[in-house]
N, C-alpha and C positions, 0 to 999 in steps of 0.2 A: 504493499499500500504506499501511498504518498502523503506527506504532511501538507499543510495548507501552503507552505512556502516551496513546495516542489520537491523536497528531499525524499529519497527512497528510505523507508523505515521498516524495521521488523515489527510484525503485527503484535508481537509480545511487548507489553508495556515497558518492561525493565529487565535488567540482567540478574536480578536476585532470584534465588530459588523460592518455590511456593511456600516453604515452611519458615522462611526468614521474615522477621518483622524489624526492619532496620529502624534505628532511632530517627525521629524526624530532624532534619537539618533546616535551621532557620537561615534563609539566604537573602542577600541584597544583590540587586543587579544595578550596576553603575555604568552608564553609557550616555553620551551627549545626544545620541540619536533616539528619538522616541520610538520609532518603529523597531529599531534594533533591541531596545529594552523590552518592548511588548513581545517581540518574537521569542527572545530568549526565555522570558518568564513562561510563555505558553509551552515551549519545548521542555523546560525543566519540570513543570507541573504535570504535563501530559504524559511524558515518557520516562520519568525518573522517579521511582518510588521513594517515599520518605523525604521529599523535598517540599518545603513550604517557603515561597517567596514572600517575605514579610515587608518588603519595601523596594522602591526604585528611585534613582536619582540621576540627574543629568548634568550636575556640576559639583565642584569640590565642596562648596559650602553646604549644599543639601545633603551630600554624601556623608560628610563628617558629622552632621547633626543626626542623621539616620543611624550611623554606627554607634554614636554615643547613647542614643535612645533605645535602639533595638538590641544591642549586644549580639550580633549575628554569629553564627557558627562558620559561615563562609560568605565571602563576597566575590562576585564575578565582575571584574574590572576591565573596561576597555582602556588600553594604554594609549590610544590616539585621540583622547577627548579634550579639545579638538586639536590642541597644538602639538601633541606628542609627549608633553612633559607633565600634563596635569594629573594623570593617573599616578605617576611617581610622586608628584608633590603632595597629593592626598595622603599617601602612606607615610611620607617623610614627616608630615605634620602631626602624626599620631605618636604619642609617648610609647605605647606598646602595640604590637600587632598580635593579639592573642586569639585570632581567628584565622581560618584558612583563606588563602587568596588564590583565585584562578584568574589568570590574565587572559583577556580575549583580544585577539588581533587579527587583522586582515592581511598582515604582511609576514611573509616567510623571510624575515630579515635576520640581522645579527642578534636580535633580542631572543630568538628562539634558542640559539647556542647558549646564551647567558642563562636562560631559565633552566635548561637542561644541566648546566654546570652547577647550579645551586639548588637542584632538586625542587623546582617550583613548577606547579601545575599551570598548563595553558591550553587553550583551544583555539583553533583557527576559524575565522569567518570565511565562507558561510559555514555555520555550525552543522556538523554532521551528527545525526541522532545517536549512532553507535558510539562515537567518540565521547559524546556528552554523557551517555549512560556509563561508559567505563570510568570517566572522571568522577561521576557521582558515586559509583561503587568504591573507588579508591578512597574518596572522602569519608564515606561511611565507615570503612574499615579502619582508617587512620584515627578518626575522631572517637569511635567506640572503643578503640584500643588504648587511648590515652586518657587516663583519669585526670591528669594535670596537663592542661593545654600549654605547649611550649610557645614562647614568643618567637615568631618567624622573621622578626625584623632584621637580624643579622644576614639571613639569606637574601631577603629583599634588597638590603642595602648593597650587598656584594654584587647582586645581579645588576642593579642600577649603575654602580661604578663601572662594571665591565661594559655595559651598553654605552655609557657616556664616552669611555676611552676607546671603544671599539676593539677591545682586547681582553681575552680571558686570562687574567693574571691571578685570580683566586677561585677556588672551588669551595663549596660548603657541603658538609656531610652531616645531616641530622642524626642526633644520638638521643638516648633516653634522658641523659643528663643536660642536654642542650644541643649546641651546634659546633662542630669542629670546622675551623677555617684553615685551609691550606693554600699557601702561595705556590703557584705552579713553578716559579723559578727555583724553589727548594726541593722539587722532586727530581730524583736521579733517573728512575725508570719504574715501570709498572709491569707486574707479572700476573698472568691469569692463574686463578686457583679455582677451577670449576666455575660456578656462577659468581664467584667473588673475585676481587682484585686486590693484590698486595701492592701497596705504594711504598717504594723504597726511597730513602733520602740520603743525604750526605750528613753524617754526624748525628743522626737521630734513629730511633727504633722504627722499623716498618709498621705500617698501619694497614689493617684489613677493612676493606669497604665492600658493601653488598652489591654495588653496581659492577656490571661486567666490563671486561676490557673493550668490548665493542662500543659501549656507551662512552668510555673514556676517549676512544678514538674519535668520536663525534665532537666532543666538547673541548678537548685540549688545543692549545695554539699550534700553528703549523710547524714550529720547531720540534714538536714531538713527533717522532716517526715510528711507524710500525716496522719491526725488524724480524718478527717471528709471529706465529699464530698466538703465542703465549706471552709476547713481550712488546712493549713500547718503550722507547728511550727518549730522554730529553737531550736533543742534539748538543746543547751547550755544555752537557756534562760528560761528553765523550772525550777521552784522552788518548785512546788508541784503537786501531783496527788491526787485528791479527788473524793470520791463517793457521796458527798452531792448533792442532787438534780441532780442526774445522774452523769456519769463519766465525769470528766473535768480536765484540766491542768491549773494551775495558773502560769502566766509568771512573769518575773522580773518587768515588767512595771505595774503589778497589774491586767492586763486583764485576764479574765477567758475564756478558749477556750474549747468548748464541744468536747467530743470524741464519735463517732458513734460506734455501735456495729460491723460494718464492719471492722473498723480499731483498735478495742480495743486490739486484740492479738498483732498486730504490735507495739502498744504503750508499752504494758507490756514487750514484748521481748526487746524493745529498752532500757526501764528503767532498766531491769534486767541486760542487758549487761553493761550499764555504771556504775552500782552499783559495779561491780567487777573490774573496771579499777583502 
């Protein structure tokens, strides 16, 4: 079947199993375009179980007043309303962000990489029903699993900084006790461990993250190069390329990282390029 806005949708209303009764999420929709606000409200309430849109706003002043009055669980925030900075300014004006934020954008631009790097939810316009349902499901799981809501402002701030500088120089990793912030320049290399990633540093203990190496390949700056199915290295941390016992890279911290045949040409091209800088 199709929704009123022409999207192909699953005839099932939601992705939750029949015996599940998700906690109701109180949601605010913030977008400077009235039709966009009303459309998203319709999609959330029609196709996502356990979602109650308690208010909508079209500017910073009204949005801030709604947040302070309604204490939402989630806000869906258009980041281009209308100048491109207002969505960020709204969140920056708040002392704490103790609710979930889902950014809504029509642009597949640099912001998406920053959102991924900082584990921030986003959806693209035009809104796809299935993606919206998946987002709602993640929100339910995350909110119902956290008795104490963490302040997500460090993640938001890190993402904003990256977008303004057009460079991913920090990544954030949510933890039960808060948020771990890692500067990418301090990463030596990354190693796949099943569905997890071990982040290696120079002079610090490694850190285990639940994101996969594939995700890191998408979010890290261009100086990070894939050298093996299980390894990504920070190019600025390479001190030696050796063919002893197979092709390998020696890092500043002394670790030796193998290079697979698949990625050997990429590594040589990278080393040749930096040798002429």
